[in-house]
N, C-alpha and C positions, 0 to 999 in steps of 0.2 A: 447264483447266478448260473449255476451247473444245471439246475434242472429248468432253467426258464431256457437255456440254449439245447437240451435233451427235448424239450416241447415243441421250439423251433423247429428242427430238427425233423422228428417225428411228424409234426404238422405237414411239413412241405412234400415227405416223401410218402406220404398218405395222399395226401392231394396230386401229386404225381401217378400215383398208382387209382384213386378214385373215378378222378376226371374224367380218363379215358371210358370207364364203365359206365360212367351216366350219359356221356356222349352216344356211345352206342347204342345205350338204351333207349334214347329220347329220338335218337333215328328210327330204330324199329317200331316205335308206337309212335311217329309222325309229329313228336312237339318240336317243332322246326320253327324259326322267324323266319318267313320268307322274303321279307325287307323290301314288301311293295310298298309300302307308304310313302308319300312326302319325305317325311322327316325323316328314314331311314337311309344310310349309306352306304351298305355294306352289297346291296343290290342283288343277295344270291340266300337261298335258304340255308342258316346256322342253327344246329341243334341248340335249346336253349336250357334250363335246370340247371347251368352247372352251378349255381348256388349252392346247391343240395353236396356238390364236393367238400367246395368250402366248408358250409357248417360240418360233415362229418369230420373233416381232417383237425376242425378246429377244437370238435368235442373231444374225440378220443384222445387225445394224450391227458388230458385233465380228467376222465375219468379212469383212465389208468393209474392215477394218484391213488386211486383208494388199493391200487394191489400192490403197492412198493413203499417198501420203508424210507420216507424223507422227512427232513424239518418239515418241508414245506407241503407235502402231502398231507403230515397231520396238521399242517394250519390251517390248508384248504378244507379239512373233512371238521376241523373245529368252528369252521364260522360259517356254518350252515345257509344262516339266512343270508348275507352277503353274495356267497362264492353260489348259493343254489339258485338266489334272487336273480344273479346275472346270465347263469346257465338258461335257468326257466322261462325268462323274459327273450334272451336269445332264441330259443325253440317256436316261441309266440312268433317274433314275427317272421322267422324264417317257415313257420307254417299259412303266416298271412302271405309270405312272398310266391309260397309254391301256388296256395288256392290263386291269387292273382295271374300268376303264368299260366296256369291250366285253364281257368274259367274265366279269370276275369273280375275285379270288383269294383265297386264305385268308391267316389273320395272318400263317403258319407263313413263307410264299414272301414276304408284305411284309417281314416284318422280316431274314430271308435276304437280299435284295436291299440294304436299306438299312444294315444292317450292315455287308455286303461293301463296297457304295460308299463308305461311312465308314471302313473301312478302307482302304481307296484313299486315301480324300482326307489322312487321317494320315499314309501314305507321303509323298504328295505334301506334305506340309509346313503341312497346316492343322491345328494340334495345339492342345489346350489343356494345356500343362505347370504351370499352377501357379495357385493358388489364393491372392488376393490377400485382407486386411483390413487394416481400416484403423487399426488401433493396435498392427501388429507385422509383422515378417516376410512376404514370400509365403509360402504352403506349397508346396513341390516334391513335385509328384504321383510323379513318378519312373514306374516300371512300371503304373502305376493313369492314366498320362495317353494310352495309347490304349483302356481303355475308357471312360473320361469322354469323350474326344473320340468316340466311337462312341454312346454314349448322348445325347447334346447335340444330334448330328447326325438321330440317329434320331427321338429327340423333337422337336425342333424341326419336322420332316418331318410327324408323327402329330400335331402340336399345330394347325399348320396346314388339315391335314385336317381335326380335329374340328370345328374352328370353323367349316367352311363350310357355315352349314346355313341363312342367307338371304341374299335378294338382297344381292349387291354387299359382303356381310360380311368373308369373306375375302379378298379384294381389297383393301379399302378400309383394313382392318387391316395387309395387308401394305405397303401404299403407305404407312401411316403409318410403320411398322417401321424401314423401309428406308432411313427418311432420318437414323437414327443413324450407320450404318454409312458412310452416305454423308458424313456432315460430321466425320466421323471423319477417314476418307479423305482429305477435304480439307484437315484442320488437320495430321495428319499426312504429307502429300506424299507418299501412295500411289495413284500413277496409275493402278493395274491396278485395286483394288476400287473407285476413283471412277467408275471406265468401268464394272465391273458392276453399281456400285448402280445407275448412269445409267440403264443399260439396262432394268433391271427397272424399275424407276420409270416410266419412258415405255411400257414394254408392259402394266402393268397400268393405268394411267393410262386408254390408250386403251381397254383392255378395258372399264372400268367404266361406259365410255360405253352400251354394249350389257348391264351385267350387273347394273345399280344397278337398285334395283326401281321399276315392273315389269321383274324382268329378262326378256329373250329368247333370253339361253342363258347355260348354267351354265358354270362352266372344269374341274367335274368333279375326279377324284381325278386326272387329266394335271397341270390348274393348280394344285390347293391343294399337292399334293406339292412339283411343280418349286419355288413358293414358297417352300418351306418350306426345302429344301436348300438355295438360293441364300441366302436370309436366314440360317441356320446357319453355312456356308463364309465369308462374308462378314462377319458377326458376328466369327468368330475371328479373322480375317486383321487386322481392325481392331482388336479389343480386344489381341490379341499386341504390338502397340508402343503401346498405352497407356500414358499416366503416372498414371493414377487411380489411388487407393490401393486400391482393389477393381475391379480391371478386369473380373473377370469378373461381376461382378454389373451392369457397362455392357449385354452382351446382353441379360440377365433379362429386364432393366427392358423394354428398348427390344421385347422382346416378352414383356411383361407378360400381356395380356390372353388370349392364346392360350395362354398356359404354364399360368395361372391357371384356367384353364376347361377344361386337361386334368388337372391335379391334382384340382381339386375331383370330376369325373366318374371317376376314376379310386377317388377315396374315397367316393364317394359310393355308386357298385356296389359296392367291397368291403362297405361297412357294410350292404348291401342284401340282400349275399349275391347278387349276379350277377355274369357272368364280365366282367373286367376291360374288355374290348372289344367289349362288346356294347352296343347302342345305349339312346338313352333320351331323355327330354324335359325334362332338368335341366341342361340346358345355362344359359348366361347369358343369350343370347339366347330360350331359352325362360321365362325367368323373368322376363324384361321384358314379353314378350308376355303372359304370365299376370297380370299387374298392367293392364294397359288399353295396354300401347302396339301402336302398328302393326308391321308391319314397317320400314318407313322410318323412324322413330322410334326403334325398338331400335336400328337397326343404326346412326345418328346419335350415339344415348347410348353406346355400345362404340365409335365413332370416337372421342368427344370423352376416354372411358378410355384410348385406345389411345395419344392425341396427351399427355395427363396423366404417361402412361407414359414414351413417349417425350422427353419435356421432363425427366421426373427423369433419365433415363440422361445423357442429355447435362448436367446439372446435376451428375451424379458423377464424370463425364468430367473435367472441371474444378475438382473438390474438390479441397481437403486430407481428411486424416483426420476432426477433428471435423466439417467441414463435410458431410462425406460421410456420417457417423452421425447428422446432424440431416436429411438428405435423408431416408435412410431409414427413420427416424421418422417424418419425415409421410408418407411411402407406406403405411407400415403403417399406420396411424390409418387414412387415408383409405381403403384396402383394407378395414379390418374395419367400417368404417361402412357399405361397400358392400355389402358382403358379408354384414349384418345385415339391411340394408333390402331385399336379395333373397330373404331367409329362409334363406339356408345355416347359417346361426349362429342359430337358431331351437332354443332348449332346451325350450321350451314340447312341441314337436312330438319329442320324444324316445320319449315312450311309444309313440305311433304307428307311428315310425318300425322300432322292434322289433318290434312288430308286422307290419308292412310287412315286415319280413326276414323272419320265420317263414313269413307266406304266401308271398313271393316264391322261395323255400328252396324250400316242397313244390311251389309252379308248376315251376320247371327243374328239380327232382327228376321230374316226372310227365313234362315233354317230354322228357327225358333215355331216361326208359325209354322212351317213346313212340319215338324216333327209334331207338333199341337194336331195336323190335321190328319197326318198318318197316323197316329192313334185311333182314329175313329172310321179307319178305310176298312174295307170287307172282301175287296178284289183288286188283282193285279192289273186292272184297268186304271181302278182310281187311284191305287199307288201311282200310274204314267201321270194321271194327269195332275197330281201333286208336284213330281218329279218337272216336269214339261214348265208349269207353272212359275217354278225356282228358279230356274235357269236363268232369265234376263237378272237378277239378284249377284250373279256372278260377271256380269257383263256377256256371256254366251249368247252368240245368233244360233244357234244349231245345238241339239240335245239329242241322246238317243237312249235308250232302256232296255237292254237283253235280261229275259228271265229264265236262265235256264233250268233253274230248281225246280222250275212248275211247270217246266215242260208236257205232262200228262194232262194239264188244264185246256177246256176248250179257249179260256178267255186272257190265257198267256200267253210270253211269244216274247217279241220284238218288236219295239215302237222307236219311230225316230220323226224329227221333227227339226228342217233345214241342215241336214247333213249331207244331203243330194246336190250333186254341181258345186260344191264350193271353189271359190277361187284359189287359184294357185299358192297362193302366200298365205292362205287361211291356216291357224294353228289347231291342230285338233289335238285331243288329249284321254284318256282313257283309265275309269279309274275301279278297279273291282269294288263290289259291294263290301266285301272284306278285307279290309285293306293290307293286312295280314297273312293272309291265307288267299291262293290262288284258286281260280272257280268259272264256273261260264256265266256266273251273275256280274255284269258290268254294268257301268255308268259311261257313258261319251258325253263330251262337251266340244263345239268349235268355236272359235273367233275369229271375226273377219275384219277387226279393227285396228291391224297391222303389229301388233303384240307378237312379241318372236318366244317369250317363255311364258310359265303360268307363275303368279305371283305368289309366295307362301300360304300368303293370308287365304287367297280364293282356295288352293290346293286344301286347306285344312279346314277349310268351311263344307268343303266338299266331300272332305272325308266324313264332316259331321252328319252331313245330310246322309251319307249311304250308311250310317249308322243308323239313323232314320228310319232308313227303306227295311233294311235287314231286319229290324226289330218289328215292323209291318210284317213283313213276309214269313217270318216265324210266327205271329200271332195268327194269322190266315191259314197256313200250315197246321196248327195247334188246333183250329176252330176244324178242320177237314178230320182231326182225329191223325194227324203224322206226328212224329217226334220231330220237333225241331231241330235242325242242327245249330253245333256249336259255333256262333258265328261273333262272338263277343268281341267288339272291335275296342283296343283300348290305345285313347290319346294319352299323353304324355311325352316328359321328358323333350 
């Protein structure tokens, strides 16, 4: 326990020292999140890549064990496969996050790396081999152990990534969630897992000093995916030796908030006919803010929810079958009431949701066809024609396109249709072609049907179209022998 305390304090101090250095470097290099997309709520440039500080603060105390004489240190280096796998897997996931933050990576690349690392962790002994139940013998997974383990690790990684939507949200939830495997590791006398969870808790706590609202730095995909990986791996290790009647439920409850938010997001997008991994503004934190909570208040409410889930996880860990069933029943009732209060289970809106689904499918189809056409165009004028013909799919009566990046070309410039002499009550919106970075290239849309706001599904579909337009412009620039700009738009969370 003493070594774990030293690791916690050391990681916290290192994060306190490293985070400002990473923040300053990100500012000098222009690695900032401008908050210009519809799903972002901070609305100002904020440095990203803060996850690098978390990773460094987590690893440094563990590496230092090599130079310190202690029982835990000797045990750490005496089990190189298990300890080394967790460190190596974490570094690979962190590297994937850095690449995603800097360049942007597609879903296929992310899942390929995540599932590959998960398979490696299974080989190293981090396995889910049975599913326990309150009133019967555990269900042995057999050959399903590998895919279940891979799905768990990749699922938790992406759950933490998706919940990272407000200042301090992912970090605070991770800090609360790690308390469960830390407690179990202490009770079960697992010094390595105790050490890992303590180091993670300290690294996150130190980083939160700069990440809590108003944040001066974001952890980015580097931090959120790294946190998800360590939480997934340590929860497997501590649940493997758990005597709880439903051992696998313990990590599920401990990570109840991000897991619930991810499942709700996937169900919501599937019902609306949207891609499962597209962005939207229907997450739990968005729902709280729509009900008048400030960023800080919404985060604190979610912290309370995460703490309740964590308490339930520990209660299940030390309960027998009937008591476990009672705890799960109480959790289910409270979760149902919370979801209903947030509007996730509002049956009165079912008809409107079906209408939204039809409109959303029409928009997605139009954007997909526009993307196919844009892959074949060779001039800015042709790009404009595709954009102009796509505008009605968004319900817009006016559209404009400005291409400052190709200002030197004779056939580039600005086009518009229906934007002149708009009625006083017309709604007009401007979207940067690169949603998360400012520039002189933008798309204008106008509506004269009386709407006062732009629906989030429309905004997201427009951003997808902007992504296609940017790709087309990159290709056109490349055909002219010019270096394409780094204009990758990442749609997530």
